[in-house]
N, C-alpha and C positions, 0 to 999 in steps of 0.2 A: 818066352815064357810056354812052355814042354803043355802038355792034354796034363798033365799029373796036373799038375798048378795051377791049370788052370781050371781044373775042376775041383780039385779041395776053395779056391776064392770064385762060383757060381754070382753070374753076373741075375739084375735086376734088371725084369722087364718094368719094370714098372721110373726107372731112371728112363727112356727113352719120349716118357709121358715128359710132353710142358713143363715147368713149374709151375710154375702159374694159375693153370688144370689145378695141376694137383693143387692147389693152392683153396679156388671158389667151393662152394657149395653148390651143387643141383638143382634148377630147376626146386622148392620141393611145393605140392598142394595138398592142404590140409586135406585126411578124409571127413566125408562126408554125413558117412556113413549111419542112418536115424536120428542127422540136422536139415534144418529147416538156411536151406546154403544163401546163404546176401553177400557172398564175396568173393562173389566173380563177375557181377553185373550180368547175368545171364540175360535169357529170353526166360519168360517162366511155362509158356500159350507153349499145351504143345499141340502135336498138326491135327486136325475133328476124323476123327477117327474114319469117314468114307473116302479121305482125302491119304494118307495111313494104309486104308488100302487104297488105294490107285497108286501110290508109290509104290508101296512091297510089292504091286504089279510088275513096274517099273524098274525095279530095280533086280526086280529074278528072272526079269528075257534079257537081261542083260551076257553078253558076249564076254563071261569072266577068265576064258582060255585068254584073253587074246589080250594083246598090249592097250592102251586110252592111246583113240584117232579122232578122225575129223568131229567128232565128238567133240572134244576141248572148244573150236575153230564156232563151232552152235552157241555152247557160252562166253569166249567172249566174245560174240558179234549178239551175244544176248541182254551182256553185262554191258556194253559201249551206248546201251536206247535204251534199256534202264540206269542210266544216268546220263544222262544223256553227253554221251564227249566229243568236245572239240572237231571241228573236221581236220582231221592233218598230223592226230596225234593218232598214238595207238593203245591197246591193253595187253597185259601180260597177265598167267592166272602164278600163284601161289603157293604152298599147301601154310595155308595164315598166313596173317602179317607180319605171321615173327621170319618166314624165309623169305620176304620179298627188303625186307628190314638186314636180312646178313644177306646177299645178293645187292645190293645197290649200295651195302657198305663194301662189298669183296668188288663191285664192280670201281669203291675207286681207292683203293690197295696198292703201296706201292711196296710194299717191304721188304722187298732190295735197296732205295734207299738206307744212308745212315740216319740213323734214331731223331738226327736232329732235324734232320727236312722229310722227315714221316710227315701223310697227309694226318687232319684231324678232326676230328668230328665234334659238330658242336649241337649241344642245343639245351634252351633251359630249363632248366631244377627248378623240385623234382618232376620229374616225367616219368615216361616207360620207359622200363630197367633196363629193357631190350636192345635199345638207342649204346649205351654204354655200355652190353654187352656186347654186342657186335661191335665198335669200334676196338674194343680190345684184343676179342680172339685173332681180326684180323691184322692187330698186331697195328691198333695208327691209335694216335693220342685221343681223348676225349674231351675235352671242354665245357664244365656245367652254366651255366649262366641264371642265377640263382630270380628266382622269379621276385619281385614285388613284397610285403608282410599281408597284402591283399590277394596273392597271388595274378594278380596283372603284368604284363609282362612288361620288363625292367628295361626298354626301351636303348636311351641309352646309353650301360652296361649289356646290352647283344650287341647295340652297333658298332660300343667303339670294341667289344674281343672280338664281335669280326674283323675290327680290321687289325688288330693283332696280329689276330689263329689267320686270319684268310681258308678260312677250310672249308676242306670238298667237298664236304657233305652239314649241311643245317637240317635241325632236322625241328618242323613244330605241328604239336599235334593240336590234330584244331577237332573239338573240342578237346584237350587235356587230363588224362590222364595221370594221375589218383585224384584232380584239382577239379574238373568236372569245367571248367571254364573256361569261354568260348574268347579272347582276344580281337580286339576291335581289327577289325578289315584297314583301318588307319596302320595301326601301328603294325601288323604281319606285313604288307604294306613294305612301308618300311627296308621292314628284318630283308624283305626279299630283296627289294635294291638291292639291296650292306654286299645280300650273299648274289647277283649276278656280279654288281663291278670287280670284285673279287676273283672272278671265275668259277662260280661254286656250284655244286646243286644243289633243289632248297628239294625235300621229301613234303609233304606236307600231308598225314597221318590225318584218313578223317574217319577210325574205326567209329564212333557214334554218333554218326553219320544225319542216321537215324532218329535222331528224339532233340539233331540242333537247330536253331533256328534260321540260321545259314551254310553255305556252302564255298566253300574256295570253284570249285568247278565257273559256277559263274561269272570268277573274275578272268578264268583260263580262257571263258567263249568269249569274254569285252576286251578285253587286251590279249588276245593271244601272244603278241610280241616283247611286250613284260613279263610276260613266265614262260621264255619261251627255255627258261634253267629251271621250271617247275615240273618237281612229280606228286600223283598226287592219287595215295592208296587209303582203299576199302575194302574190311572184310563185311564176309553174311553173316557173320560171329552175332554182332549184337542186330542181322537181320534176321537170326532165327533161329541160324543157323552153325550153333558153334561145336556144334558134333563134325560139322562136316568138314569142319579146316580149305574154307573156301576164298583165301585173297586174292585178289587184285589190284594194279598196276598199272594208272593213264598219264600220257606225257605224251610231248614231240615224239613223231615215228623215231626222228633217228638215236635219240638219247634212247627211249625205249631195247631195241632194237640191240646197243651197245650191250643194257643188262641181265638181256630175254637170253645172252648165250653162255649166258653162265648157267642157268637157267638148268633141272638138271632132262631129261628127256621124259619122264613120264613121270612128272613129280604131280599130277595133280586124276586119280584112277578112277575110272571110270565110274566106280559110286556117288568119287564126292560128286567128276561131277552132271553123275544126272540127276542128285538129290536136289545141286542145284539149279541146275532148269529146270525139273518138279516149281522149287521154288517161285524165281520169276514168273512162272503164266500164272502164279495164287498170287502175285505181289502185292491182290488187296488184299490178300486177308493175313496179310500178315502188316500191311500199313497200316491197316483199323487195327492191332497188337499195338505196335509203336502208338499213335494213337490214345491206348487209353493208360501205353506207362507214364505217356507225360502228363496225361491228366494224376495219373494217380503221384507222379512228380514234385503235383503242385501242392497235391494233400498234405506226402510227406513233408513236403519240406514249414507247409503252415502248422504239426502239430511237430517237425521238431523243435519251430522255431520256443513253441509253447509249452516245454516236456523243463520242467525245472533239473540243473543237474549239466544240463545242454550248452557253457560257455559262449560256442560260437557254430552260429551255419549258414553255408556261402551256399550264391544261389546254385543250378546246373543246369544245365545245354546239354547232358548224357543223362546218361539211363544209373547216376550213382551220386547219393549226398555225399561232403564234407562235411564232421562234424571234429568241435572240438568240446573234451570232456576234462573234466579235473586231473584223474589217473583215464587215461587210455586204456594201459594193460589189465587194470583189476576191471576199468570194464568188461576191454573183452572177452573176461574170464570166465564174469560171469554171467558174461550173453552164452558163454560155450555150456558150462552145466548147468544154462535153462533150454537145450538145446537149441538156440541160433548162431549162426558159423559166420563173421561177418570180420572186415580184412584189419589189423591195428598197422594202420600206416605210419606211429608216430618214430617210428623207429631210423624210417627211410629218407631223412631228412632235417635237418634240425626245422626251417620252418612248418612239416609236417608234427612239431610235437605235443604229444597231447590228444592227436587225431586218430579220426575212425572212418573207416568208407564205410558205408548202407547203402547195398544193387535197391533200387528198387525196381517193388513184385508187385503180386496183385497187392486188395485192398486187405484181403485175409493173409498173408504172409507177411502184408508192411503195418498189419495190428499185429501181428503176434509177435515182430522184430520190434517194435512201439514198445511192447510189453514190458517184454525179457531189457529194456534196455535202460527201461524206467525202473525196473525193480535192479537191477543191474547199476545203476548208476550212485 
């Protein structure tokens, strides 16, 4: 082709973008301007003024002209102590849980394999959307195993799927999002035993740990050999620092060491690091906030179950509640008109038909949300 001919048929740079990426929709965050924001399971409590001032002084004194350094190691040590990390385990930091999910997925991806031989990522569904998305972006097949009608694990189906697909990575959200269910220890242990039998890795996602009645870290301490293939992930988002974007991953040192090789060298900023350290120094304040939200969750569940037009309310071990109504789209739109923003999850999975997800907030926020819900049903 001559230069003149090439100029007459310009190439489209967009064709260099992967077709599956071009077909995707970007993650959308609903505008909350002027709204009561009850769609993202955020901690509704701000720092007390005296702590705001103290944090501001610390952040203002940071050397922002320098790359992050040893202070991140201080944060890792503080998080390990806070979580009660088992001996022989290691901890790595992430820019939120999303990055850690991505890094764990990347670590098991084998894009050079033939399509029929590529690794599989497996998780119960409905579940957190990033599990399937990360698998897709790294060229892995994702197998979603539907939950039972009551959103409990379908254990026979899970065990059969693990035996058939031999997943490289299996996700267990503990509690689950968006159902807020905390599956039984016995069922989760059976899944983990099946995963190790096929030589896979299990990633337990405890994003909502501050609101749950138990944590898998107790099992990791009690039976380290049985959990030698288990990674445990948490985030400070539900702790009360959603804006800081700080997640952490714990697991057997040899396993974490391999995944940590994929981490960008400066993925946690000095600002994020110092804010997280500051929060851990005042962990009692955040624990008291979580206790208040658990109390408000109990009251919210009772009022929802007494609300005409709410067809079902599921128990919750997180700072969210899943409900079913006659017409989720209409109810969501009605609440939005009344300046209350919730999450319509009814199209995420057939099991979630006509379901809405409500964040647990303060007593005043919950009252306003319930009033809007009642008026919109």
